[in-house]
All heavy atoms as an XYZ file, in Angstrom:
888
protein
N      15.952     -1.969     12.253
C      15.863     -3.395     12.236
C      14.657     -3.848     11.432
O      13.538     -3.557     11.785
C      15.965     -3.854     13.552
C      15.476     -4.293     14.672
S      15.832     -4.903     16.148
C      16.868     -3.781     16.850
N      14.938     -4.541     10.362
C      13.893     -4.882      9.395
C      12.782     -5.741     10.011
O      11.599     -5.508      9.740
C      14.487     -5.612      8.205
N      13.140     -6.698     10.852
C      12.107     -7.623     11.340
C      11.066     -6.959     12.232
O       9.997     -7.506     12.441
C      12.709     -8.848     12.036
C      13.669     -8.553     13.153
C      15.086     -8.189     12.705
O      15.482     -8.466     11.561
O      15.832     -7.589     13.508
N      11.337     -5.768     12.704
C      10.328     -5.030     13.480
C       9.591     -3.995     12.646
O       8.672     -3.362     13.127
C      10.978     -4.346     14.684
O      11.870     -3.328     14.226
N       9.941     -3.876     11.394
C       9.320     -2.899     10.477
C       8.053     -3.530      9.869
O       8.134     -4.588      9.234
C      10.302     -2.484      9.367
O      11.465     -1.945      9.981
C       9.683     -1.487      8.423
N       6.934     -2.882     10.089
C       5.665     -3.393      9.614
C       5.239     -2.731      8.294
O       5.217     -1.511      8.189
C       4.543     -3.141     10.668
C       3.111     -3.499     10.228
C       3.003     -5.039      9.974
C       2.108     -3.073     11.291
N       4.933     -3.574      7.296
C       4.408     -3.123      6.017
C       2.983     -3.642      5.943
O       2.748     -4.861      6.072
C       5.235     -3.665      4.826
C       6.731     -3.439      5.014
C       4.710     -3.099      3.513
C       7.198     -2.015      5.046
N       2.016     -2.752      5.737
C       0.628     -3.181      5.613
C       0.223     -3.219      4.143
O       0.565     -2.331      3.369
C      -0.291     -2.186      6.357
O      -0.070     -2.308      7.756
N      -0.450     -4.304      3.731
C      -0.819     -4.525      2.361
C      -2.326     -4.665      2.286
O      -2.925     -5.510      3.006
C      -0.128     -5.789      1.817
C       1.408     -5.532      1.854
C      -0.618     -6.129      0.421
C       2.227     -6.737      1.728
N      -2.949     -3.845      1.443
C      -4.409     -3.834      1.316
C      -4.777     -4.086     -0.144
O      -4.451     -3.276     -1.015
C      -4.993     -2.487      1.788
C      -4.489     -2.139      3.195
C      -6.517     -2.517      1.745
C      -4.123     -0.725      3.394
N      -5.394     -5.236     -0.411
C      -5.789     -5.557     -1.788
C      -6.904     -6.591     -1.681
O      -6.808     -7.552     -0.925
C      -4.617     -6.145     -2.567
C      -4.871     -6.107     -4.075
O      -5.933     -6.626     -4.507
O      -4.030     -5.621     -4.825
N      -7.986     -6.384     -2.447
C      -9.105     -7.298     -2.420
C      -8.846     -8.608     -3.191
O      -9.599     -9.547     -3.060
C     -10.384     -6.619     -2.920
C     -10.272     -6.102     -4.347
O      -9.189     -5.539     -4.690
O     -11.236     -6.210     -5.099
N      -7.783     -8.631     -3.972
C      -7.386     -9.863     -4.685
C      -6.574    -10.723     -3.742
O      -5.418    -10.424     -3.427
C      -6.560     -9.470     -5.923
C      -6.112    -10.688     -6.729
O      -5.868    -11.781     -6.139
O      -5.945    -10.541     -7.943
N      -7.188    -11.803     -3.236
C      -6.581    -12.602     -2.184
C      -5.227    -13.192     -2.620
O      -4.263    -13.204     -1.853
C      -7.534    -13.731     -1.782
C      -7.029    -14.548     -0.635
C      -8.015    -15.603     -0.154
O      -9.185    -15.574     -0.602
O      -7.615    -16.450      0.644
N      -5.114    -13.675     -3.862
C      -3.866    -14.305     -4.283
C      -2.762    -13.264     -4.399
O      -1.608    -13.524     -4.026
C      -4.063    -15.048     -5.592
O      -4.459    -14.190     -6.642
N      -3.055    -12.080     -4.901
C      -2.048    -11.026     -5.010
C      -1.666    -10.554     -3.630
O      -0.466    -10.374     -3.327
C      -2.511     -9.837     -5.843
C      -1.494     -8.693     -5.958
C      -0.193     -9.153     -6.602
C      -2.082     -7.517     -6.759
N      -2.623    -10.397     -2.747
C      -2.333     -9.982     -1.361
C      -1.389    -10.968     -0.673
O      -0.394    -10.588     -0.086
C      -3.655     -9.819     -0.570
C      -3.476     -9.299      0.842
C      -4.811     -9.044      1.511
N      -5.576    -10.245      1.743
C      -6.723    -10.550      1.164
N      -7.282     -9.744      0.265
N      -7.357    -11.669      1.435
N      -1.683    -12.258     -0.839
C      -0.832    -13.279     -0.238
C       0.581    -13.261     -0.831
O       1.557    -13.387     -0.130
C      -1.470    -14.670     -0.420
N       0.650    -13.029     -2.156
C       1.974    -12.977     -2.795
C       2.773    -11.768     -2.296
O       3.975    -11.872     -2.040
C       1.789    -12.912     -4.310
N       2.107    -10.642     -2.143
C       2.794     -9.416     -1.665
C       3.240     -9.587     -0.206
O       4.337     -9.179      0.155
C       1.919     -8.193     -1.846
C       1.638     -7.805     -3.307
C       0.662     -6.601     -3.342
C       2.887     -7.502     -4.063
N       2.374    -10.166      0.608
C       2.744    -10.410      2.023
C       3.982    -11.342      2.038
O       4.944    -11.078      2.777
C       1.566    -11.010      2.805
C       2.046    -11.599      4.134
C       0.506     -9.928      3.070
N       3.979    -12.393      1.233
C       5.104    -13.306      1.153
C       6.376    -12.609      0.703
O       7.466    -12.828      1.279
N       6.255    -11.739     -0.318
C       7.421    -10.997     -0.818
C       8.001    -10.104      0.261
O       9.214    -10.102      0.533
C       7.049    -10.160     -2.039
C       8.132     -9.206     -2.564
C       9.334     -9.987     -3.055
C       7.563     -8.306     -3.636
N       7.147     -9.354      0.949
C       7.616     -8.459      2.011
C       8.276     -9.222      3.128
O       9.333     -8.818      3.627
C       6.427     -7.567      2.501
C       6.779     -6.870      3.775
C       6.000     -6.570      1.440
N       7.685    -10.338      3.523
C       8.305    -11.166      4.569
C       9.620    -11.725      4.128
O      10.553    -11.858      4.940
C       7.332    -12.264      4.992
C       6.153    -11.699      5.788
C       5.190    -12.766      6.228
N       4.139    -12.197      7.035
C       2.947    -12.731      7.196
N       2.670    -13.918      6.680
N       2.034    -12.134      7.944
N       9.742    -12.098      2.834
C      11.018    -12.641      2.326
C      12.134    -11.591      2.393
O      13.319    -11.945      2.403
C      10.861    -13.165      0.909
O      10.836    -12.106     -0.037
N      11.742    -10.301      2.416
C      12.717     -9.211      2.546
C      13.112     -8.956      3.993
O      13.952     -8.107      4.273
C      12.118     -7.942      1.939
C      11.807     -7.989      0.452
C      11.043     -6.729      0.018
C      13.065     -8.172     -0.392
N      12.443     -9.680      4.925
C      12.812     -9.573      6.333
C      11.904     -8.624      7.136
O      12.202     -8.350      8.301
N      10.841     -8.140      6.531
C       9.920     -7.222      7.222
C       8.714     -8.010      7.730
O       8.383     -9.072      7.227
C       9.440     -6.109      6.282
C      10.545     -5.307      5.689
C      10.853     -5.368      4.341
C      11.323     -4.447      6.493
C      11.880     -4.614      3.787
C      12.336     -3.702      5.933
C      12.616     -3.788      4.584
O      13.633     -3.053      4.063
N       8.022     -7.423      8.691
C       6.722     -7.955      9.117
C       5.724     -7.466      8.093
O       5.845     -6.347      7.573
C       6.344     -7.453     10.505
C       7.130     -8.060     11.622
C       6.608     -7.687     13.006
N       6.455     -6.255     13.166
C       5.359     -5.671     13.658
N       4.311     -6.375     14.039
N       5.330     -4.340     13.773
N       4.691     -8.250      7.824
C       3.665     -7.818      6.862
C       2.303     -8.236      7.387
O       2.137     -9.340      7.936
C       3.935     -8.467      5.502
N       1.327     -7.357      7.194
C      -0.065     -7.666      7.506
C      -0.876     -7.429      6.237
O      -0.690     -6.392      5.568
C      -0.586     -6.746      8.602
O       0.017     -7.054      9.833
N      -1.771     -8.348      5.931
C      -2.606     -8.206      4.757
C      -4.047     -7.964      5.128
O      -4.556     -8.509      6.106
N      -4.704     -7.117      4.345
C      -6.119     -6.782      4.570
C      -6.847     -6.793      3.241
O      -6.334     -6.380      2.238
C      -6.235     -5.372      5.187
C      -5.536     -5.276      6.493
C      -4.208     -4.843      6.560
C      -6.182     -5.591      7.687
C      -3.541     -4.753      7.767
C      -5.515     -5.499      8.907
C      -4.189     -5.086      8.941
N      -8.107     -7.297      3.264
C      -8.905     -7.415      2.051
C      -9.503     -6.091      1.563
O      -9.876     -5.987      0.430
C     -10.011     -8.444      2.264
N      -9.575     -5.117      2.493
C     -10.135     -3.811      2.117
C      -9.648     -2.743      3.081
O      -9.109     -3.046      4.145
C     -11.673     -3.879      2.048
C     -12.272     -4.359      3.349
O     -12.067     -3.746      4.399
N     -13.037     -5.464      3.286
N      -9.883     -1.503      2.697
C      -9.425     -0.355      3.495
C     -10.109     -0.293      4.842
O      -9.516      0.062      5.845
C      -9.650      0.935      2.700
N     -11.394     -0.675      4.858
C     -12.143     -0.618      6.128
C     -11.568     -1.578      7.171
O     -11.449     -1.215      8.324
C     -13.627     -0.938      5.856
C     -14.375      0.140      5.089
C     -14.164      0.094      3.558
O     -13.462     -0.800      3.056
O     -14.677      0.967      2.878
N     -11.173     -2.788      6.725
C     -10.568     -3.767      7.673
C      -9.234     -3.222      8.173
O      -8.901     -3.364      9.354
C     -10.332     -5.110      6.981
C     -11.620     -5.890      6.778
O     -12.688     -5.472      7.263
O     -11.565     -6.937      6.090
N      -8.468     -2.596      7.286
C      -7.186     -2.004      7.682
C      -7.396     -0.901      8.708
O      -6.738     -0.880      9.767
C      -6.460     -1.454      6.435
C      -5.244     -0.629      6.762
C      -4.101     -1.218      7.327
C      -5.216      0.728      6.550
C      -2.987     -0.450      7.626
C      -4.112      1.493      6.844
C      -2.992      0.907      7.398
N      -8.339     -0.019      8.457
C      -8.623      1.072      9.425
C      -9.107      0.526     10.750
O      -8.725      1.013     11.805
C      -9.618      2.052      8.828
C      -9.113      2.875      7.622
C     -10.243      3.630      6.966
C      -7.981      3.826      8.050
N      -9.969     -0.508     10.701
C     -10.484     -1.110     11.929
C      -9.392     -1.777     12.756
O      -9.474     -1.809     13.979
C     -11.574     -2.110     11.585
N      -8.325     -2.253     12.094
C      -7.239     -2.917     12.800
C      -6.332     -1.906     13.502
O      -5.493     -2.276     14.297
C      -6.427     -3.761     11.822
N      -6.493     -0.641     13.189
C      -5.751      0.454     13.834
C      -4.239      0.252     13.712
O      -3.514      0.419     14.657
C      -6.158      0.567     15.303
C      -5.850      1.938     15.865
O      -5.756      2.938     15.108
O      -5.646      2.018     17.095
N      -3.780     -0.138     12.494
C      -2.370     -0.345     12.284
C      -1.710      0.771     11.444
O      -0.526      0.667     11.160
C      -2.146     -1.682     11.536
C      -2.214     -2.884     12.429
C      -1.679     -4.110     11.784
O      -2.021     -4.418     10.634
N      -0.834     -4.831     12.463
N      -2.460      1.755     11.082
C      -1.915      2.798     10.211
C      -0.672      3.444     10.809
O       0.355      3.524     10.135
C      -2.966      3.849      9.904
N      -0.733      3.889     12.038
C       0.385      4.599     12.613
C       1.547      3.651     12.994
O       2.657      4.109     13.183
C      -0.055      5.438     13.802
C      -0.840      6.654     13.356
O      -0.469      7.342     12.412
N      -1.959      6.889     13.999
N       1.296      2.327     13.085
C       2.333      1.365     13.364
C       3.040      0.934     12.082
O       4.074      0.297     12.127
C       1.737      0.149     14.061
N       2.444      1.270     10.924
C       2.969      0.823      9.648
C       4.110      1.778      9.186
O       3.945      2.984      9.184
C       1.879      0.790      8.584
O       0.877     -0.093      8.950
N       5.234      1.176      8.768
C       6.329      1.943      8.207
C       6.011      2.337      6.784
O       6.517      3.357      6.268
C       7.620      1.161      8.270
N       5.188      1.532      6.115
C       4.752      1.818      4.747
C       3.445      1.055      4.511
O       3.198      0.024      5.165
C       5.794      1.392      3.719
N       2.659      1.537      3.572
C       1.365      0.944      3.247
C       1.326      0.729      1.754
O       1.625      1.621      0.985
C       0.202      1.841      3.706
C       0.276      2.040      5.240
C      -1.127      1.269      3.246
C      -0.610      3.179      5.770
N       0.977     -0.502      1.330
C       0.798     -0.834     -0.074
C      -0.700     -1.077     -0.258
O      -1.261     -1.920      0.429
C       1.590     -2.078     -0.482
C       1.356     -2.409     -1.962
C       3.064     -1.877     -0.191
N      -1.358     -0.300     -1.151
C      -2.793     -0.482     -1.331
C      -3.178     -0.497     -2.813
O      -2.601      0.233     -3.611
C      -3.573      0.636     -0.598
O      -5.009      0.357     -0.732
C      -3.279      1.992     -1.099
N      -4.149     -1.355     -3.104
C      -4.767     -1.352     -4.430
C      -5.563     -0.024     -4.492
O      -6.024      0.492     -3.481
C      -5.685     -2.555     -4.554
C      -6.139     -2.791     -5.987
O      -5.704     -2.081     -6.919
O      -6.977     -3.682     -6.172
N      -5.730      0.495     -5.692
C      -6.540      1.712     -5.837
C      -8.004      1.329     -5.922
O      -8.858      1.898     -5.211
C      -6.124      2.508     -7.102
C      -4.735      3.126     -6.878
C      -7.148      3.591     -7.418
C      -4.190      3.903     -8.072
N      -8.350      0.348     -6.748
C      -9.772      0.002     -6.968
C     -10.152     -1.167     -6.097
O      -9.696     -2.298     -6.351
C      -9.977     -0.332     -8.438
C     -11.431     -0.513     -8.830
C     -12.204      0.781     -8.732
O     -11.713      1.855     -9.048
N     -13.435      0.671     -8.294
N     -10.969     -0.910     -5.094
C     -11.464     -1.966     -4.188
C     -12.898     -1.657     -3.836
O     -13.324     -0.479     -3.898
C     -10.635     -2.015     -2.898
C      -9.160     -2.280     -3.080
S      -8.286     -2.257     -1.497
C      -8.244     -0.515     -1.093
N     -13.657     -2.665     -3.399
C     -14.987     -2.376     -2.863
C     -14.845     -1.477     -1.644
O     -13.874     -1.593     -0.890
C     -15.529     -3.756     -2.467
C     -14.695     -4.727     -3.254
C     -13.359     -4.081     -3.437
N     -15.797     -0.603     -1.410
C     -15.693      0.325     -0.269
C     -14.755      1.453     -0.615
O     -14.750      1.945     -1.735
N     -13.953      1.837      0.384
C     -12.992      2.930      0.143
C     -11.949      2.522     -0.894
O     -11.391      1.422     -0.802
C     -12.260      3.249      1.437
C     -12.948      4.044      2.526
C     -12.029      4.212      3.738
C     -13.338      5.414      2.023
N     -11.669      3.399     -1.832
C     -10.589      3.169     -2.783
C      -9.255      3.465     -2.115
O      -9.191      4.075     -1.031
C     -10.743      4.080     -4.002
O     -10.417      5.421     -3.666
N      -8.170      3.063     -2.745
C      -6.842      3.374     -2.221
C      -6.593      4.877     -2.112
O      -5.954      5.342     -1.183
N      -7.125      5.642     -3.061
C      -6.976      7.091     -3.052
C      -7.760      7.663     -1.866
O      -7.234      8.518     -1.116
C      -7.422      7.692     -4.401
C      -6.429      7.270     -5.485
C      -7.516      9.221     -4.285
C      -6.834      7.675     -6.916
N      -8.985      7.187     -1.678
C      -9.772      7.664     -0.529
C      -9.099      7.266      0.781
O      -9.124      8.048      1.761
C     -11.193      7.097     -0.608
C     -11.999      7.635     -1.764
C     -13.264      6.860     -2.036
O     -13.317      5.635     -1.768
O     -14.218      7.466     -2.553
N      -8.525      6.082      0.824
C      -7.798      5.639      2.035
C      -6.657      6.620      2.334
O      -6.479      7.032      3.471
C      -7.296      4.206      1.864
C      -6.351      3.711      2.989
C      -7.087      3.685      4.348
C      -5.775      2.357      2.632
N      -5.876      6.934      1.316
C      -4.729      7.847      1.526
C      -5.206      9.194      2.025
O      -4.630      9.772      2.942
C      -3.912      7.982      0.223
C      -2.798      9.017      0.289
C      -1.779      8.742      1.389
C      -0.650      9.720      1.347
N      -0.240     10.181      2.673
N      -6.264      9.680      1.447
C      -6.845     10.985      1.898
C      -7.262     10.890      3.340
O      -7.072     11.822      4.127
C      -7.976     11.415      0.976
C      -7.492     11.810     -0.423
C      -8.593     11.931     -1.444
O      -9.740     11.473     -1.187
O      -8.324     12.503     -2.532
N      -7.891      9.775      3.734
C      -8.339      9.580      5.116
C      -7.146      9.495      6.074
O      -7.164     10.081      7.129
C      -9.161      8.301      5.182
C      -9.643      7.919      6.567
C     -11.064      8.448      6.823
N     -11.758      7.695      7.790
C     -12.508      6.615      7.547
N     -12.663      6.169      6.325
N     -13.162      6.015      8.482
N      -6.101      8.788      5.669
C      -4.907      8.656      6.507
C      -4.228     10.029      6.693
O      -3.837     10.362      7.816
C      -3.909      7.677      5.879
C      -4.346      6.225      5.815
C      -3.381      5.400      4.977
C      -4.476      5.642      7.209
N      -4.172     10.790      5.649
C      -3.587     12.134      5.753
C      -4.421     12.999      6.706
O      -3.867     13.674      7.564
C      -3.503     12.800      4.360
O      -2.666     11.977      3.515
C      -2.929     14.200      4.430
N      -5.727     12.934      6.581
C      -6.620     13.724      7.440
C      -6.477     13.315      8.907
O      -6.591     14.141      9.810
C      -8.055     13.581      6.986
N      -6.166     12.002      9.097
C      -6.003     11.485     10.479
C      -4.594     11.696     11.015
O      -4.292     11.252     12.126
C      -6.366      9.979     10.504
C      -7.840      9.739     10.310
O      -8.644     10.705     10.390
O      -8.191      8.544     10.075
N      -3.725     12.309     10.205
C      -2.365     12.591     10.666
C      -1.360     11.455     10.495
O      -0.268     11.502     11.036
N      -1.722     10.428      9.731
C      -0.804      9.313      9.503
C       0.197      9.699      8.407
O      -0.205     10.089      7.304
C      -1.576      8.075      9.055
S      -0.493      6.669      8.658
N       1.457      9.628      8.710
C       2.493     10.043      7.765
C       3.161      8.865      7.057
O       4.108      9.075      6.309
C       3.557     10.852      8.500
N       2.668      7.630      7.231
C       3.279      6.494      6.585
C       3.197      6.655      5.075
O       2.151      7.021      4.524
C       2.561      5.204      7.008
N       4.310      6.413      4.374
C       4.280      6.499      2.897
C       3.362      5.433      2.337
O       3.272      4.306      2.850
C       5.727      6.252      2.491
C       6.510      6.030      3.719
C       5.617      6.044      4.884
N       2.656      5.793      1.233
C       1.689      4.883      0.613
C       2.107      4.592     -0.814
O       2.394      5.525     -1.585
C       0.267      5.502      0.661
C      -0.713      4.621     -0.134
C      -0.213      5.664      2.103
N       2.180      3.314     -1.120
C       2.461      2.831     -2.488
C       1.133      2.307     -3.008
O       0.463      1.486     -2.362
C       3.499      1.691     -2.461
C       4.811      2.233     -1.905
C       3.696      1.093     -3.863
C       5.804      1.172     -1.482
N       0.714      2.801     -4.168
C      -0.555      2.361     -4.774
C      -0.303      1.474     -5.965
O       0.632      1.699     -6.738
C      -1.402      3.565     -5.151
C      -1.837      4.374     -3.976
S      -3.045      5.626     -4.465
C      -3.098      6.615     -2.954
N      -1.158      0.433     -6.099
C      -1.093     -0.470     -7.225
C      -2.433     -0.531     -7.898
O      -3.463     -0.313     -7.237
C      -0.624     -1.884     -6.780
C      -1.564     -2.442     -5.709
C       0.826     -1.829     -6.283
C      -1.168     -3.854     -5.279
N      -2.451     -0.732     -9.222
C      -3.712     -0.772     -9.926
C      -3.588     -1.524    -11.245
O      -2.523     -1.552    -11.851
C      -4.243      0.664    -10.220
O      -5.547      0.580    -10.778
C      -3.306      1.431    -11.179
N      -4.694     -2.144    -11.627
C      -4.787     -2.792    -12.938
C      -5.490     -1.841    -13.912
O      -5.534     -2.097    -15.099
C      -5.535     -4.097    -12.836
N      -6.029     -0.772    -13.422
C      -6.827      0.176    -14.236
C      -5.931      1.147    -14.948
O      -4.834      1.448    -14.511
C      -7.801      0.882    -13.348
C      -8.575     -0.144    -12.546
C      -9.873      0.209    -12.089
N     -10.650      1.060    -12.921
C     -11.954      1.082    -12.907
N     -12.597      0.235    -12.147
N     -12.637      1.908    -13.649
N      -6.420      1.685    -16.063
C      -5.620      2.595    -16.847
C      -6.389      3.817    -17.322
O      -6.020      4.423    -18.293
C      -4.982      1.852    -18.033
O      -5.988      1.320    -18.851
N      -7.493      4.149    -16.637
C      -8.268      5.289    -17.123
C      -7.483      6.589    -16.982
O      -6.617      6.702    -16.104
C      -9.622      5.382    -16.425
C      -9.540      5.733    -14.987
C     -10.068      4.638    -14.082
O      -9.989      3.463    -14.438
O     -10.533      4.957    -13.007
N      -7.758      7.515    -17.899
C      -7.025      8.788    -17.889
C      -7.156      9.499    -16.539
O      -8.227      9.548    -15.962
C      -7.706      9.596    -19.006
C      -8.420      8.585    -19.846
C      -8.772      7.428    -18.964
N      -6.046     10.023    -16.055
C      -6.033     10.817    -14.840
C      -5.917     10.039    -13.565
O      -5.715     10.633    -12.504
N      -6.024      8.687    -13.619
C      -5.952      7.907    -12.382
C      -4.620      8.042    -11.690
O      -4.574      8.300    -10.500
C      -6.269      6.435    -12.688
C      -6.315      5.507    -11.449
C      -7.466      5.925    -10.531
C      -6.460      4.059    -11.873
N      -3.542      7.912    -12.420
C      -2.215      8.015    -11.846
C      -2.021      9.411    -11.254
O      -1.466      9.561    -10.164
C      -1.162      7.704    -12.887
C       0.184      7.417    -12.290
C       1.143      6.778    -13.297
O       0.961      6.915    -14.515
N       2.131      6.112    -12.796
N      -2.464     10.445    -11.948
C      -2.330     11.805    -11.461
C      -3.116     12.004    -10.171
O      -2.665     12.652     -9.223
C      -2.841     12.817    -12.512
C      -1.933     12.881    -13.740
C      -2.131     11.753    -14.750
O      -3.068     10.919    -14.583
O      -1.307     11.663    -15.683
N      -4.353     11.424    -10.112
C      -5.149     11.528     -8.867
C      -4.453     10.805     -7.720
O      -4.469     11.287     -6.579
C      -6.574     10.974     -9.076
C      -7.433     11.850     -9.948
C      -8.929     11.560     -9.833
N      -9.320     10.172     -9.765
C      -9.543      9.383    -10.822
N      -9.396      9.813    -12.036
N      -9.952      8.122    -10.623
N      -3.839      9.692     -7.995
C      -3.117      8.925     -6.980
C      -1.970      9.740     -6.426
O      -1.799      9.875     -5.206
C      -2.661      7.593     -7.523
N      -1.158     10.324     -7.304
C      -0.049     11.149     -6.851
C      -0.535     12.419     -6.139
O       0.042     12.833     -5.128
C       0.888     11.503     -8.006
C       1.814     10.421     -8.405
C       1.814      9.882     -9.679
C       2.715      9.865     -7.499
C       2.681      8.859    -10.051
C       3.600      8.847     -7.838
C       3.560      8.332     -9.130
N      -1.651     12.997     -6.616
C      -2.186     14.183     -5.971
C      -2.667     13.889     -4.551
O      -2.614     14.768     -3.682
C      -3.340     14.751     -6.803
N      -3.075     12.643     -4.318
C      -3.536     12.286     -2.957
C      -2.352     12.091     -2.017
O      -2.525     11.993     -0.810
C      -4.399     11.005     -2.996
O      -3.567      9.857     -3.190
N      -1.145     11.977     -2.604
C       0.066     11.834     -1.754
C       0.782     10.475     -1.901
O       1.680     10.188     -1.125
N       0.379      9.690     -2.882
C       1.066      8.406     -3.110
C       2.539      8.645     -3.408
O       2.894      9.546     -4.153
C       0.408      7.664     -4.260
N       3.396      7.802     -2.850
C       4.824      7.860     -3.103
C       5.112      7.220     -4.468
O       5.933      7.750     -5.240
C       5.590      7.116     -1.995
C       7.094      6.997     -2.213
C       7.757      8.359     -2.028
C       7.697      5.984     -1.276
N       4.481      6.095     -4.746
C       4.662      5.341     -6.005
C       3.316      4.873     -6.472
O       2.429      4.618     -5.649
C       5.533      4.099     -5.796
S       7.240      4.354     -5.398
N       3.169      4.728     -7.795
C       1.993      4.100     -8.366
C       2.508      3.053     -9.349
O       3.246      3.355    -10.268
C       1.088      5.118     -9.106
C      -0.122      4.396     -9.725
C       0.632      6.220     -8.147
N       2.149      1.781     -9.096
C       2.596      0.667     -9.904
C       1.426      0.083    -10.693
O       0.342     -0.131    -10.102
C       3.247     -0.429     -9.063
C       4.483     -0.027     -8.255
C       4.940     -1.172     -7.369
C       5.597      0.418     -9.205
N       1.623     -0.166    -11.956
C       0.568     -0.745    -12.814
C       0.731     -2.277    -12.819
O       1.822     -2.772    -13.069
C       0.726     -0.163    -14.224
C      -0.262     -0.706    -15.237
C      -1.468      0.205    -15.302
C      -2.380     -0.161    -16.477
N      -3.066     -1.417    -16.365
N      -0.352     -2.977    -12.484
C      -0.351     -4.430    -12.516
C      -0.334     -4.901    -13.983
O      -1.004     -4.280    -14.796
C      -1.597     -5.001    -11.831
C      -1.737     -4.695    -10.368
C      -3.083     -5.242     -9.880
C      -3.388     -4.825     -8.448
N      -4.706     -5.277     -8.020
N       0.372     -5.940    -14.292
C       1.308     -6.654    -13.441
C       2.620     -5.884    -13.351
O       3.058     -5.260    -14.325
C       1.514     -7.995    -14.174
C       1.304     -7.655    -15.601
C       0.279     -6.534    -15.635
N       3.241     -5.905    -12.206
C       4.500     -5.198    -12.015
C       5.560     -6.210    -11.531
O       5.235     -7.231    -10.953
C       4.369     -4.036    -11.044
C       3.756     -4.417     -9.728
C       4.526     -4.937     -8.693
C       2.389     -4.251     -9.512
C       3.970     -5.293     -7.481
C       1.810     -4.612     -8.315
C       2.601     -5.123     -7.282
N       6.815     -5.892    -11.785
C       7.907     -6.745    -11.336
C       8.123     -6.572     -9.851
O       7.941     -5.474     -9.314
C       9.187     -6.384    -12.107
N       8.495     -7.640     -9.188
C       8.792     -7.585     -7.748
C       9.816     -6.501     -7.468
O       9.729     -5.760     -6.480
C       9.278     -8.926     -7.245
N      10.798     -6.343     -8.376
C      11.860     -5.335     -8.195
C      11.291     -3.922     -8.154
O      11.797     -3.044     -7.428
C      12.895     -5.427     -9.301
C      13.719     -6.692     -9.258
C      12.981     -7.935     -9.813
O      12.012     -7.775    -10.583
O      13.362     -9.048     -9.423
N      10.193     -3.665     -8.883
C       9.575     -2.331     -8.867
C       9.008     -2.029     -7.491
O       9.142     -0.946     -6.967
C       8.505     -2.235     -9.946
N       8.349     -3.034     -6.900
C       7.776     -2.850     -5.556
C       8.908     -2.696     -4.541
O       8.811     -1.849     -3.655
C       6.850     -4.006     -5.202
C       6.256     -3.887     -3.789
C       5.369     -2.660     -3.684
C       5.474     -5.117     -3.434
N       9.954     -3.517     -4.653
C      11.071     -3.431     -3.726
C      11.684     -2.037     -3.794
O      12.010     -1.452     -2.758
C      12.099     -4.549     -4.014
C      11.487     -5.919     -3.675
C      13.379     -4.329     -3.255
C      12.238     -7.102     -4.235
N      11.848     -1.512     -4.996
C      12.407     -0.150     -5.144
C      11.527      0.878     -4.451
O      12.010      1.737     -3.742
C      12.556      0.187     -6.654
C      13.087      1.593     -6.851
O      14.197      1.894     -6.402
O      12.362      2.399     -7.478
N      10.206      0.774     -4.629
C       9.300      1.701     -3.950
C       9.355      1.539     -2.448
O       9.346      2.533     -1.705
C       7.866      1.470     -4.445
S       7.568      2.066     -6.110
N       9.449      0.309     -1.952
C       9.535      0.078     -0.520
C      10.831      0.663      0.034
O      10.813      1.301      1.099
C       9.468     -1.417     -0.176
C       8.079     -2.041     -0.190
C       8.176     -3.541     -0.054
C       7.221     -1.427      0.916
N      11.923      0.496     -0.684
C      13.184      1.064     -0.227
C      13.107      2.583     -0.150
O      13.577      3.209      0.814
C      14.340      0.643     -1.139
C      14.718     -0.813     -0.953
C      15.745     -1.334     -1.981
O      16.073     -0.598     -2.940
O      16.216     -2.454     -1.787
N      12.459      3.199     -1.157
C      12.269      4.672     -1.111
C      11.392      5.066      0.071
O      11.650      6.063      0.750
C      11.635      5.147     -2.418
C      12.634      5.098     -3.569
C      12.054      5.460     -4.920
N      11.160      6.617     -4.905
C      10.186      6.823     -5.783
N       9.955      5.948     -6.729
N       9.433      7.888     -5.690
N      10.321      4.299      0.298
C       9.383      4.602      1.403
C      10.087      4.496      2.753
O       9.889      5.346      3.637
C       8.195      3.649      1.339
N      10.893      3.454      2.929
C      11.552      3.217      4.209
C      12.727      4.144      4.459
O      13.172      4.286      5.597
C      11.934      1.772      4.348
C      10.725      0.793      4.298
C      11.216     -0.640      4.275
C       9.752      1.044      5.404
N      13.226      4.760      3.403
C      14.355      5.712      3.540
C      13.868      7.061      4.040
O      14.661      7.908      4.422
C      15.084      5.853      2.208
N      12.544      7.274      4.020
C      11.982      8.578      4.424
C      11.999      8.740      5.928
O      11.891      7.848      6.659
C      10.564      8.722      3.918
C      10.535      8.862      2.394
C       9.230      9.441      1.934
C       9.298      9.823      0.507
N      10.082     10.929      0.170
C-alpha cells in the first residue's frame, strides 16, 4: 500500500527538496524531507524508509558517506543519489557505495519515478 510507504529525501537545496517531496507525495507515497544527512540520521527514519533519495554533495556528510554509514548500520533501504557535480569518478564512487541509481541534475521527474519504481520493487 503506497500511502504507508515512506520515501526519505535528503537535499540541502530547499526548493529542490520541497519539489521532490511534492512529487513523491503526488505518487501516493509518504515523504519526509531533510536538509542534511545528520538531520536524517537523528530522525531515526532510515529503517522505516522504503527508499532514500539523497544529494551527493551537501555540508557535513555527503550522500556517499551517508550510504556507507547506512550500510554499516545494517540499513538495507535502496538509495538513489542525485548530483549537480560532474567530476571524474563521482558516479563510479556513488555506485561503488551501493547506490541503486545516480541522477544528474537537472533530471526529468520520470527518471526519478523510474528509479523509485526499481527501488520499491526490491
